[in-house]
C-alpha positions as CSV (number, residue, x, y, z in Angstrom):
1,M,112.9,97.4,91.6
2,T,110.6,100.0,92.6
3,A,106.9,99.2,92.8
4,T,104.5,99.5,89.6
5,K,102.4,102.6,90.4
6,F,99.1,103.3,88.5
7,K,97.9,106.5,90.3
8,E,96.3,109.6,88.4
9,N,95.5,112.8,89.4
10,I,91.9,113.5,87.6
11,T,91.5,117.0,88.7
12,S,92.5,118.3,84.8
13,F,89.2,117.0,83.5
14,I,87.0,117.6,86.4
15,F,87.6,120.5,88.4
16,G,84.9,122.3,90.4
17,K,82.9,121.5,94.0
18,I,80.0,119.9,92.5
19,V,79.2,116.2,94.3
20,T,77.8,113.9,91.6
21,K,75.5,111.1,92.1
22,E,78.1,108.7,91.6
23,K,79.8,109.5,94.6
24,E,76.2,109.5,96.5
25,D,75.7,105.9,95.4
26,L,79.3,105.0,96.3
27,I,79.0,106.2,100.0
28,K,75.6,105.7,100.8
29,D,76.0,102.0,102.2
30,R,79.9,102.9,103.7
31,K,80.3,103.6,107.2
32,K,81.9,107.6,108.1
33,I,84.7,108.6,111.0
34,E,85.8,111.7,110.9
35,F,89.8,112.7,111.4
36,K,91.0,116.4,111.8
37,H,89.0,118.1,108.6
38,L,88.7,114.7,106.5
39,S,85.3,112.5,106.4
40,I,86.8,108.7,105.5
41,Y,84.2,106.5,104.3
42,Y,84.8,102.8,104.3
43,S,83.2,99.4,103.9
44,D,83.0,97.1,107.2
45,S,85.2,95.0,106.1
46,D,87.9,97.5,105.9
47,S,87.5,99.2,109.6
48,K,91.1,97.5,110.4
49,L,92.5,99.7,108.0
50,L,91.8,102.7,109.9
51,P,94.7,102.9,112.2
52,A,97.3,103.2,109.1
53,T,95.2,105.3,107.5
54,K,95.0,107.9,110.2
55,D,98.9,107.4,110.7
56,S,99.4,108.2,107.1
57,L,96.9,111.3,107.0
58,A,98.6,112.8,110.2
59,R,102.1,112.4,108.5
60,A,100.9,113.8,105.1
61,M,99.5,117.0,107.0
62,E,102.6,117.7,108.8
63,L,104.7,116.9,105.6
64,N,102.8,119.3,103.9
65,N,102.7,122.1,106.0
66,S,106.4,121.7,105.7
67,L,106.6,122.1,102.2
68,F,104.0,124.7,101.5
69,G,104.1,126.4,104.5
70,S,100.4,126.4,105.2
71,S,97.9,124.0,107.0
72,Y,94.6,123.3,105.2
73,T,91.3,122.4,106.8
74,Q,88.9,122.6,104.2
75,P,86.5,119.4,104.4
76,Y,87.4,116.6,102.1
77,D,86.7,113.3,102.0
78,L,88.7,109.8,101.6
79,I,86.9,107.1,100.0
80,I,89.0,103.3,100.5
81,F,87.8,101.5,97.8
82,S,86.9,98.1,97.8
83,S,87.9,96.6,94.8
84,K,89.9,97.5,91.3
85,S,86.7,97.3,89.7
86,E,85.2,100.0,92.0
87,I,87.7,102.4,91.9
88,E,88.0,101.9,87.9
89,S,84.6,102.4,87.1
90,F,84.3,105.5,89.2
91,S,87.4,107.1,87.8
92,G,87.0,105.8,84.6
93,L,90.5,104.9,84.5
94,D,92.5,101.4,84.0
95,Y,94.8,100.3,86.8
96,A,93.9,103.0,89.1
97,I,95.0,102.4,92.9
98,G,94.4,106.2,94.0
99,I,92.2,109.3,92.4
100,N,91.5,112.7,93.4
101,S,88.5,114.2,92.5
102,P,87.5,118.0,93.4
103,I,84.1,117.8,91.9
104,N,83.2,115.4,94.3
105,N,85.6,117.0,97.1
106,L,87.2,113.4,97.7
107,F,90.4,111.5,97.2
108,G,90.4,107.8,96.7
109,V,92.9,104.7,97.7
110,L,92.6,101.4,96.8
111,P,94.4,99.2,99.4
112,E,96.0,96.3,97.5
113,N,96.5,93.9,100.3
114,K,94.5,94.5,103.0
115,E,95.4,91.3,105.2
116,G,99.3,92.1,104.6
117,I,98.2,96.1,105.6
118,I,96.3,94.7,108.3
119,E,99.2,92.9,109.4
120,D,102.1,95.5,109.2
121,I,104.0,93.7,106.8
122,P,106.5,97.0,105.7
123,P,106.2,96.5,102.0
124,L,102.6,96.3,102.0
125,V,101.8,98.7,104.5
126,W,104.3,101.2,103.4
127,N,102.8,101.2,99.8
128,Y,99.2,102.0,100.9
129,K,100.3,104.9,103.6
130,S,102.2,106.2,100.6
131,N,99.1,106.3,98.4
132,I,97.3,107.8,100.9
133,M,100.0,110.6,101.5
134,H,100.2,111.0,97.4
135,E,96.6,111.5,97.0
136,Y,96.0,114.0,100.0
137,T,98.8,115.8,98.7
138,H,96.9,116.5,95.3
139,Y,94.5,118.2,97.5
140,V,96.7,120.3,99.6
141,F,98.1,121.3,96.0
142,T,95.0,122.4,94.7
143,Q,94.3,124.6,98.0
144,K,97.7,126.0,97.8
145,I,97.4,126.9,94.4
146,S,93.9,128.1,94.3
147,E,95.2,130.9,96.7
148,I,96.5,132.7,94.3
149,G,94.4,132.0,90.9
150,L,95.7,129.5,89.7
151,I,94.2,125.9,88.7
152,N,95.8,122.5,88.2
153,E,95.9,123.0,84.8
154,D,98.5,125.6,84.7
155,F,101.6,123.0,86.0
156,P,102.7,120.2,84.2
157,L,101.2,116.7,85.4
158,W,104.9,116.1,86.1
159,F,105.3,119.0,88.7
160,S,102.4,118.2,90.9
161,E,102.8,114.6,90.8
162,G,106.3,114.4,91.5
163,V,105.4,116.7,94.5
164,A,102.8,114.3,95.5
165,E,105.3,111.4,95.4
166,Y,107.8,113.5,97.1
167,I,105.2,113.6,99.9
168,G,104.1,110.0,99.5
169,S,107.6,108.6,99.9
170,D,108.1,110.6,103.1
171,G,110.9,112.7,101.2
172,E,113.4,109.8,101.8
173,S,113.3,107.3,98.7
174,G,113.7,108.9,95.7
175,F,117.3,108.7,95.0
176,V,117.4,105.0,96.3
177,L,114.9,103.7,93.8
178,E,116.2,103.3,89.9
179,L,114.4,104.7,86.7
180,G,112.6,102.3,84.3
181,P,114.6,101.1,81.3
182,K,113.6,104.3,79.2
183,I,112.8,107.9,80.4
184,V,111.0,110.7,78.5
185,S,111.6,114.5,78.4
186,F,109.4,116.6,81.1
187,N,107.9,118.3,78.3
188,E,106.1,115.1,77.1
189,L,104.8,114.7,80.8
190,T,102.9,117.9,80.9
191,T,99.2,117.2,80.1
192,N,96.8,114.2,81.1
193,E,97.2,112.5,77.7
194,Q,100.7,112.7,77.7
195,W,101.0,111.1,81.2
196,N,98.7,108.6,80.7
197,K,100.5,107.6,77.6
198,Y,103.7,106.8,79.8
199,R,102.3,105.7,83.3
200,T,101.2,102.4,82.0
201,D,104.1,101.6,80.0
202,I,106.5,99.4,82.2
203,Q,109.5,100.6,80.4
204,Y,109.3,104.3,82.1
205,D,108.3,104.9,85.7
206,V,106.9,108.7,85.5
207,Y,106.0,108.9,88.6
208,L,109.5,108.4,90.1
209,Q,111.0,110.1,87.3
210,S,108.9,112.9,88.6
211,E,110.0,112.8,92.1
212,K,113.6,112.5,91.8
213,A,113.1,116.3,89.7
214,I,111.5,117.4,92.9
215,H,114.2,115.8,95.1
216,F,116.7,117.9,93.0
217,L,114.9,120.9,93.1
218,I,114.6,120.8,96.9
219,N,118.2,119.5,97.5
220,D,119.6,122.3,95.6
221,Y,117.3,125.2,96.5
222,G,115.9,124.3,99.8
223,I,112.2,123.2,101.1
224,G,110.8,126.2,100.2
225,I,111.7,126.1,96.4
226,I,108.4,124.4,95.5
227,K,106.1,127.0,97.1
228,K,108.5,129.8,95.5
229,I,108.3,128.0,92.2
230,I,104.5,128.3,92.4
231,V,104.3,132.0,93.0
232,E,106.5,132.7,90.6
233,T,104.3,130.7,88.1
234,S,101.6,133.0,88.8
235,S,103.8,136.2,88.9
236,K,105.3,135.5,85.5
237,G,102.7,134.3,84.0
238,G,103.5,130.3,83.1
239,F,105.0,127.5,84.8
240,E,108.5,127.3,82.5
241,E,108.9,131.1,83.2
242,G,108.2,130.4,86.9
243,L,110.9,127.9,87.1
244,Q,113.3,129.7,85.2
245,S,112.8,132.8,87.7
246,A,112.6,130.8,90.7
247,T,115.6,128.6,90.3
248,N,117.3,129.8,87.4
249,I,117.2,126.5,85.3
250,N,114.8,125.4,82.6
251,I,113.5,121.9,81.6
252,K,116.4,120.8,79.5
253,K,118.5,121.4,82.8
254,L,116.2,118.5,84.3
255,D,116.1,116.4,81.8
256,G,119.9,116.1,81.7
257,F,120.1,115.6,85.6
258,I,117.5,112.6,84.9
259,K,119.5,111.4,82.2
260,T,122.7,111.0,84.7
261,L,120.6,108.6,86.8
262,P,121.2,104.8,87.1
263,K,118.4,103.0,85.1
264,R,116.8,99.3,85.6
265,V,118.0,96.5,83.7
266,D,115.8,94.0,82.7
267,T,117.8,91.2,81.5
268,N,115.2,89.3,80.2
269,E,115.0,92.1,77.4
270,S,118.3,93.3,75.6
271,D,116.1,95.3,72.7
272,R,114.8,98.2,74.9
């Protein structure tokens, strides 16, 4: 069973470069360390998380360069949140473990088991690193589409989240894990409202479903297909038109692919 994830990319309703008072309050008592083009803000109690944090950022930069064919060095901040209540209060989202907020020029992560991460226990440290790589990819994705005059709202949530999950899994785990008991059409995973409807429902795993779609596209069309879809979306004036132009397939084809994949079976509930 895959771990339940409630990450959220909040770019759709806060897009820009204005640093809010909430961010100033968040970082004022934190320490700061520079890594490449990033500033990492952390509490004293989280200092031992920095090695794993830097490792995951370095890997995320490498993978994103491979996927998008460009390196991005615009200064950006990473906040290591200290508690569930802190990240939820800042983001306004329930069950969040990661956020990306261009208006605040930051992304943030919540380490869910600090002791396990510090002790390098594989599932725990992997989940933490995966979360950082996921959120960093949202930063790169926004930079990439901005180059051609697009914004996050020009793409369905499943696409940007799937790309972030693909990088977060190091491009490897998507076909090993099984989907939740139910799946949903990608046409129903376009907006924030739709995404929020399904992301906290344990019968679905919209992150994994979206990641598998990205794996499918890359496996069939090569690593350059993501960049090509982005370019074609701009050229054709819409995502579905861009997808069709770049791949000669449509959303219905992706839905059909997902329906063929194995799903988890919950033996405690027969009526699902």
